[in-house]
PAKOL-404711 format. One record per residue (C-alpha): residue number from 1; x, z, y. Coordinates in steps of 0.5 Angstrom, whole numbers, plus 500, padded with zeros to 3 digits. Each point is the difference from the previous one (the first is absolute). Layout:
BEGIN
- resi/x/z/y
- NUM/X/Z/Y
...
//
This chain:
BEGIN
- resi/x/z/y
- 1/768/597/723
- 2/493/504/500
- 3/493/497/502
- 4/501/503/507
- 5/506/496/501
- 6/498/493/497
- 7/502/495/505
- 8/494/497/498
- 9/496/505/503
- 10/504/498/507
- 11/498/504/505
- 12/493/502/497
- 13/501/507/498
- 14/507/502/505
- 15/498/507/503
- 16/507/503/499
- 17/497/507/499
- 18/495/498/494
- 19/496/506/497
- 20/497/497/494
- 21/495/505/498
- 22/494/496/499
- 23/494/504/496
- 24/503/499/493
- 25/502/507/500
- 26/496/507/502
- 27/497/500/507
- 28/501/492/500
- 29/503/497/506
- 30/502/503/507
- 31/503/496/506
- 32/504/494/499
- 33/498/499/493
- 34/501/493/499
- 35/507/501/503
- 36/499/499/507
- 37/501/507/502
- 38/500/500/508
- 39/500/492/501
- 40/495/501/505
- 41/504/506/504
- 42/494/504/502
- 43/495/500/495
- 44/504/499/493
- 45/495/496/497
- 46/502/495/495
- 47/498/494/496
- 48/500/505/494
- 49/495/505/504
- 50/494/495/501
- 51/496/498/494
- 52/495/495/499
- 53/492/501/498
- 54/498/495/495
- 55/493/500/497
- 56/499/498/494
- 57/496/494/499
- 58/498/494/497
- 59/507/498/500
- 60/506/500/495
- 61/502/506/502
- 62/506/502/496
- 63/504/494/504
- 64/496/501/506
- 65/503/507/501
- 66/507/497/497
- 67/500/494/506
- 68/498/507/505
- 69/506/503/497
- 70/505/494/502
- 71/500/501/507
- 72/502/506/501
- 73/494/505/497
- 74/503/506/497
- 75/493/504/501
- 76/493/497/498
- 77/494/503/500
- 78/495/498/495
- 79/493/500/502
- 80/493/499/496
- 81/493/497/503
- 82/496/501/494
- 83/496/506/497
- 84/497/501/494
- 85/500/494/496
- 86/506/496/502
- 87/499/493/502
- 88/505/494/502
- 89/498/501/507
- 90/500/508/500
- 91/505/502/496
- 92/500/507/497
- 93/506/504/497
- 94/497/499/493
- 95/501/493/501
- 96/507/500/498
- 97/502/502/493
- 98/506/503/497
- 99/504/493/500
- 100/498/498/507
- 101/502/508/502
- 102/506/499/496
- 103/502/493/504
- 104/499/504/507
- 105/505/505/497
- 106/505/495/498
- 107/499/497/507
- 108/501/506/503
- 109/506/503/496
- 110/503/493/500
- 111/500/499/508
- 112/501/507/502
- 113/493/500/504
- 114/495/507/501
- 115/493/498/498
- 116/495/505/503
- 117/492/500/499
- 118/494/499/504
- 119/494/502/496
- 120/493/495/502
- 121/498/499/507
- 122/493/500/497
- 123/500/507/501
- 124/500/504/506
- 125/501/508/500
- 126/498/504/493
- 127/495/505/502
- 128/495/495/497
- 129/496/497/506
- 130/495/495/498
- 131/497/494/504
- 132/495/504/502
- 133/504/506/503
- 134/499/505/495
- 135/505/503/495
- 136/499/498/493
- 137/504/504/494
- 138/500/493/496
- 139/503/496/507
- 140/505/505/500
- 141/502/500/493
- 142/501/492/500
- 143/504/501/506
- 144/505/504/497
- 145/500/496/493
- 146/502/494/505
- 147/506/504/502
- 148/502/503/493
- 149/501/493/498
- 150/504/499/505
- 151/504/506/499
- 152/501/497/493
- 153/503/494/502
- 154/504/503/504
- 155/503/504/495
- 156/501/494/495
- 157/503/496/506
- 158/503/503/505
- 159/502/506/497
- 160/497/504/506
- 161/500/500/507
- 162/494/500/505
- 163/493/498/498
- 164/496/498/506
- 165/492/502/500
- 166/496/498/506
- 167/497/506/504
- 168/493/499/503
- 169/497/507/497
- 170/493/499/505
- 171/497/498/506
- 172/501/505/506
- 173/500/499/508
- 174/506/500/504
- 175/498/504/506
- 176/498/506/497
- 177/507/500/495
- 178/503/506/499
- 179/507/498/503
- 180/496/496/505
- 181/497/506/503
- 182/507/505/500
- 183/503/502/507
- 184/506/496/501
- 185/502/493/504
- 186/496/495/495
- 187/493/504/500
- 188/495/496/500
- 189/504/494/500
- 190/496/496/495
- 191/493/498/499
- 192/496/494/496
- 193/496/498/506
- 194/498/502/508
- 195/495/506/498
- 196/502/502/493
- 197/500/507/501
- 198/493/500/502
- 199/498/496/495
- 200/504/502/494
- 201/497/501/493
- 202/502/504/494
- 203/497/500/493
- 204/498/506/496
- 205/500/500/492
- 206/497/504/495
- 207/506/502/496
- 208/496/500/493
- 209/499/492/501
- 210/505/498/505
- 211/494/496/503
- 212/499/500/508
- 213/495/505/502
- 214/499/498/507
- 215/504/497/506
- 216/501/505/506
- 217/500/496/506
- 218/504/504/506
- 219/495/497/505
- 220/494/502/496
- 221/496/507/501
- 222/498/505/494
- 223/493/503/502
- 224/500/508/497
- 225/496/506/501
- 226/503/505/505
- 227/502/506/495
- 228/497/507/502
- 229/506/504/502
- 230/501/506/504
- 231/499/501/507
- 232/506/503/504
- 233/498/507/500
- 234/496/500/495
- 235/499/504/494
- 236/501/498/493
- 237/501/503/493
- 238/506/498/497
- 239/502/498/492
- 240/502/507/499
- 241/494/503/503
- 242/502/503/507
- 243/497/498/506
- 244/504/497/505
- 245/500/498/507
- 246/502/492/502
- 247/505/498/504
- 248/499/493/501
- 249/497/496/494
- 250/506/501/496
- 251/503/506/496
- 252/507/502/501
- 253/504/495/496
- 254/496/494/503
- 255/494/499/495
- 256/493/498/503
- 257/495/506/498
- 258/494/497/497
- 259/494/504/500
- 260/493/500/496
- 261/494/501/504
- 262/500/508/499
- 263/507/501/503
- 264/504/500/493
- 265/507/495/500
- 266/499/494/495
- 267/506/497/497
- 268/501/493/503
- 269/497/497/494
- 270/493/503/501
- 271/500/500/507
- 272/493/498/503
- 273/498/496/506
- 274/498/503/507
- 275/492/500/502
- 276/498/498/507
- 277/495/505/502
- 278/498/496/506
- 279/498/493/496
- 280/499/503/493
- 281/505/496/497
- 282/507/501/497
- 283/506/498/504
- 284/504/494/499
- 285/506/497/504
- 286/505/494/498
- 287/508/500/498
- 288/504/496/503
- 289/507/499/497
- 290/503/505/505
- 291/495/505/497
- 292/502/497/493
- 293/507/502/501
- 294/498/508/502
- 295/495/499/494
- 296/506/498/495
- 297/505/506/503
- 298/494/505/498
- 299/499/497/493
- 300/508/500/500
- 301/500/508/501
- 302/494/501/496
- 303/504/496/494
- 304/506/504/501
- 305/497/507/499
- 306/495/498/494
- 307/507/497/497
- 308/504/507/502
- 309/494/504/497
- 310/501/496/494
- 311/507/500/499
- 312/500/508/502
- 313/495/501/494
- 314/494/502/505
- 315/496/495/498
- 316/499/497/493
- 317/502/493/498
- 318/493/498/498
- 319/498/503/507
- 320/506/496/503
- 321/497/493/496
- 322/494/502/503
- 323/502/500/507
- 324/501/493/504
- 325/507/501/501
- 326/502/499/492
- 327/503/493/501
- 328/506/505/503
- 329/501/503/493
- 330/507/497/498
- 331/503/500/507
- 332/507/505/500
- 333/499/503/507
- 334/494/500/505
- 335/504/496/505
- 336/498/494/495
- 337/493/502/502
- 338/496/496/505
- 339/493/497/501
- 340/500/494/504
- 341/495/498/506
- 342/498/494/495
- 343/498/506/495
- 344/497/504/505
- 345/495/494/501
- 346/498/499/494
- 347/500/507/498
- 348/495/502/506
- 349/496/494/498
- 350/499/502/493
- 351/499/508/502
- 352/494/497/504
- 353/498/497/494
- 354/500/506/496
- 355/497/504/505
- 356/494/495/501
- 357/499/500/492
- 358/500/507/500
- 359/495/501/505
- 360/495/496/496
- 361/502/503/494
- 362/498/507/503
- 363/494/496/503
- 364/498/498/493
- 365/501/506/497
- 366/497/505/505
- 367/493/500/496
- 368/503/500/493
- 369/499/507/498
- 370/493/500/503
- 371/499/494/496
- 372/502/503/493
- 373/497/507/502
- 374/493/497/502
- 375/501/495/493
- 376/501/506/496
- 377/494/503/503
- 378/495/494/499
- 379/503/500/492
- 380/498/507/499
- 381/493/498/504
- 382/499/494/495
- 383/501/504/494
- 384/495/505/502
- 385/494/495/502
- 386/502/496/493
- 387/498/506/497
- 388/494/502/504
- 389/498/493/499
- 390/500/500/493
- 391/496/506/499
- 392/495/499/505
- 393/493/496/498
- 394/499/493/502
- 395/494/501/504
- 396/504/506/504
- 397/506/497/501
- 398/497/497/507
- 399/500/508/502
- 400/508/500/500
- 401/500/495/506
- 402/498/506/504
- 403/505/505/498
- 404/506/496/500
- 405/502/503/507
- 406/500/507/497
- 407/506/498/495
- 408/504/496/504
- 409/502/498/507
- 410/502/493/497
- 411/493/498/498
- 412/496/498/506
- 413/492/500/499
- 414/498/493/498
- 415/495/497/494
- 416/506/499/495
- 417/501/505/494
- 418/506/505/502
- 419/505/497/495
- 420/499/493/503
- 421/502/502/507
- 422/506/504/498
- 423/503/494/496
- 424/500/496/506
- 425/503/506/504
- 426/505/500/495
- 427/501/493/500
- 428/501/500/508
- 429/505/506/499
- 430/504/497/495
- 431/501/494/504
- 432/502/504/506
- 433/505/503/496
- 434/503/494/497
- 435/501/497/507
- 436/503/506/502
- 437/504/501/494
- 438/503/492/500
- 439/500/500/508
- 440/504/506/501
- 441/504/500/494
- 442/503/493/502
- 443/501/502/507
- 444/504/505/498
- 445/504/496/495
- 446/501/495/506
- 447/503/505/504
- 448/505/503/494
- 449/501/492/500
- 450/502/500/507
- 451/505/506/499
- 452/503/497/494
- 453/501/494/504
- 454/504/504/505
- 455/504/503/495
- 456/503/493/499
- 457/500/498/506
- 458/507/497/502
- 459/503/495/506
- 460/502/494/496
- 461/507/500/504
- 462/502/507/496
- 463/496/498/493
- 464/504/493/501
- 465/506/504/502
- 466/500/505/494
- 467/499/494/495
- 468/506/496/502
- 469/504/506/499
- 470/498/501/493
- 471/501/492/499
- 472/506/500/503
- 473/503/507/496
- 474/498/497/494
- 475/503/493/501
- 476/507/504/502
- 477/499/503/493
- 478/499/493/497
- 479/506/498/503
- 480/504/506/499
- 481/498/499/492
- 482/502/492/501
- 483/507/502/502
- 484/501/505/495
- 485/498/494/495
- 486/505/495/504
- 487/505/505/499
- 488/500/501/493
- 489/499/492/499
- 490/507/499/503
- 491/497/496/506
- 492/500/506/505
- 493/502/498/508
- 494/497/505/504
- 495/493/504/500
- 496/494/496/500
- 497/496/503/506
- 498/493/498/503
- 499/501/498/507
- 500/494/500/504
- 501/500/495/506
- 502/497/500/507
- 503/495/495/500
- 504/494/498/505
- 505/498/505/506
- 506/493/499/499
- 507/502/505/493
- 508/503/507/498
- 509/507/500/499
- 510/502/494/505
- 511/502/505/505
- 512/507/503/499
- 513/497/507/501
- 514/495/498/494
- 515/505/497/496
- 516/505/507/501
- 517/494/504/498
- 518/498/495/493
- 519/507/501/498
- 520/501/507/501
- 521/493/502/498
- 522/501/496/494
- 523/507/503/498
- 524/496/507/500
- 525/495/498/496
- 526/505/497/495
- 527/504/507/501
- 528/493/503/498
- 529/499/497/494
- 530/507/499/497
- 531/500/508/501
- 532/494/500/496
- 533/504/496/494
- 534/505/506/500
- 535/506/497/505
- 536/503/504/505
- 537/498/500/506
- 538/508/498/503
- 539/499/494/494
- 540/493/498/503
- 541/502/500/507
- 542/506/495/498
- 543/496/495/496
- 544/494/499/504
- 545/506/499/506
- 546/503/495/495
- 547/494/497/498
- 548/495/499/506
- 549/502/497/506
- 550/498/495/505
- 551/500/492/502
- 552/501/500/508
- 553/498/493/502
- 554/502/497/507
- 555/495/496/501
- 556/494/504/498
- 557/502/506/505
- 558/500/494/505
- 559/493/499/500
- 560/499/506/503
- 561/502/497/506
- 562/493/497/501
- 563/497/507/500
- 564/505/502/505
- 565/495/503/506
- 566/505/497/506
- 567/501/503/507
- 568/496/495/505
- 569/506/502/504
- 570/505/498/497
- 571/503/493/498
- 572/499/496/493
- 573/508/501/500
- 574/499/507/502
- 575/494/502/495
- 576/504/496/494
- 577/506/504/501
- 578/496/506/499
- 579/497/498/494
- 580/507/498/497
- 581/502/507/502
- 582/494/503/496
- 583/502/496/494
- 584/507/502/500
- 585/499/507/501
- 586/495/499/494
- 587/505/497/495
- 588/505/505/502
- 589/496/505/498
- 590/498/497/494
- 591/507/500/498
- 592/501/507/502
- 593/494/503/496
- 594/503/497/494
- 595/495/495/498
- 596/503/493/501
- 597/502/497/493
- 598/500/492/501
- 599/499/496/506
- 600/496/493/501
- 601/502/496/506
- 602/496/495/503
- 603/497/498/507
- 604/494/499/504
- 605/497/500/507
- 606/496/507/499
- 607/494/497/498
- 608/500/498/493
- 609/505/500/494
- 610/502/493/500
- 611/507/501/497
- 612/504/497/504
- 613/507/500/500
- 614/504/506/503
- 615/501/498/507
- 616/495/495/501
- 617/495/505/502
- 618/500/506/505
- 619/501/506/495
- 620/507/503/502
- 621/503/499/493
- 622/507/501/502
- 623/499/506/503
- 624/496/503/495
- 625/505/498/495
- 626/506/503/504
- 627/496/507/499
- 628/499/499/493
- 629/507/500/499
- 630/502/505/505
- 631/496/505/496
- 632/503/498/494
- 633/495/495/497
- 634/503/497/494
- 635/495/497/496
- 636/497/493/500
- 637/498/495/505
- 638/495/495/498
- 639/499/494/504
- 640/493/498/499
- 641/498/492/502
- 642/494/498/502
- 643/499/495/505
- 644/506/496/498
- 645/497/498/494
- 646/495/495/504
- 647/504/499/507
- 648/507/499/497
- 649/503/497/495
- 650/500/506/495
- 651/499/507/500
- 652/507/502/498
- 653/501/497/508
- 654/497/507/502
- 655/506/504/496
- 656/505/494/503
- 657/497/502/508
- 658/501/508/498
- 659/507/498/499
- 660/501/496/506
- 661/495/506/504
- 662/505/505/497
- 663/507/496/502
- 664/502/500/493
- 665/506/495/499
- 666/499/495/494
- 667/506/496/501
- 668/506/504/502
- 669/501/507/502
- 670/497/499/507
- 671/497/495/505
- 672/505/495/501
- 673/506/504/496
- 674/502/495/495
- 675/502/494/502
- 676/495/495/498
- 677/495/504/498
- 678/493/498/501
- 679/495/503/505
- 680/493/502/499
- 681/497/494/503
- 682/504/496/495
- 683/499/504/494
- 684/493/503/501
- 685/496/494/497
- 686/505/498/495
- 687/500/502/493
- 688/497/506/501
- 689/494/501/496
- 690/501/494/495
- 691/501/500/493
- 692/507/496/500
- 693/506/505/502
- 694/503/499/507
- 695/505/495/501
- 696/507/504/499
- 697/498/501/492
- 698/501/492/498
- 699/505/497/497
- 700/505/503/495
- 701/497/507/502
- 702/492/499/499
- 703/498/503/493
- 704/497/496/495
- 705/493/500/499
- 706/500/497/493
- 707/500/506/496
- 708/496/505/502
- 709/495/506/498
- 710/492/498/501
- 711/501/505/506
- 712/505/497/504
- 713/505/504/498
- 714/506/496/499
- 715/504/500/494
- 716/507/500/504
//
């Protein structure tokens, strides 16, 4: 009699179409992996498919994990809460030495249980964002090291599988997100507050430091000079020296035609303000957000043109580096070049600052050459009069004062000796020279600094996104190498994969479209890194797909509900159905895009991530799981307890409620199909979650616990 037909298991595992393929083989577990098969009829979900999240903390963890296995958990996710140096309250992967890791492996092997790993919840995103909203390479390195610790733990304990990593790369407005602006039935359906589209703000950083330069706000105008451009029908001298007549103020390619005050065309970086003859001042106007969008579009055209000239050899590398657009050096295609409105906001401000500095520089430097020439003349006159005074008799020197004017225009008719008067003039002109020199030089230096900062201006969104891709790609390579090490040591189950989790709506990575971009972008980045190491393109693509994936969290997706812009003409129920349709569409899209490799099941009411048991809130979890199964998802589904630790008898009751929510029979092959079988109402708060075994293993069938390994694995 095998273990699946043992009478002491009566009814517990009674599905007739058993498929025992849980994760101790490559690929790890499809539907019905604990033998439930099609027990639910519509979804095909069994007890073995639904795992349990277990936070490692101040408890005897090996025994506690064993207790969670007894009621039927065949998949357990081990989660860490600590960062840096581990503590009893905040444990880290390195809090577990070789013996503890060996004990966990024994528990897994003896009970045929799959472990997955959740890296510390103490980090959110791998772009390196600090508490001030800036981006630090040190913060980025700290976060990636925390995940590497979890990767190594997974290799030692789990033998593979997903390593969950929280996203949350940077803060961004919701109303202006690309996915919220795209045409379709859900366009503009999300906003963080009622007039977010008018008050949203965007941070811009200096790529040299990662520090925030300024925050661009949509409702804040930017004062800027009106640039001197050609008038419609006016003539101007083009760059090639030909005289042309303008049709409008732009050329045939749509670029604005900037002129100096003599009708010569200028490059945009050297444009000058328009002079108002009537007021005797230079014209100024205010740029609003729509103006900045146009400005950004024009800057994008300029950046693409300079990039094309550099790629074609039309301009040198130095000339490209000296341009405003050197930050686009690493792009592979000009389609990737885009200047954003917030960047145009800061660039316009810096250009105005640079123009102001240059203006003062010209002002201070205007008389510099005259001062130099005057000093030369004065020094020459001084030498002459020093010689004359030395050769003149003391009694006759008074007559020299009358002759000073005929020798130099700089010597006034006065009662002083010529040399003293000349020295006074030299001091005065030297002072003017130093003032002009220092003032003009510092102003031109400030103008150059502004220009150099323009070269390193980038939206925090794009900067952080690329930093995140770099981090996830590096961790994907670490997961790949740890997988290879695990294979050599004989502990291999399946590839270790970084599984980035959609977190909270306020930060990037929470929206399904963002999660797709993160996963696919990280895979492309990993592919490039591997090919640089000599890996073939085909192999690099496969490796990247094996080792970078995502964790889809049902509850986190449901928290978008609070930002759904409800239609006032519809009822609450109708708006809820509209949101549910959107969320289900997103689930299907994520699976079809091939980015879902792990699933967390938890519920809420759409406001906060309180981790109710599935079915206890308003998340359409059954429908989500149905879509996952329809699209061929075969990975883990982990129930993440939360509220039940406080509001119910134990956190494990979240798992039991999930079994009930999916209609999974525990006693008997179906509801009431086995005579004498107990119903959910009878067993829901029975032995499940307790450390003692269920009633039916008592008596002669009860295994002795007199002789057990310290890990809890029985010698029998």
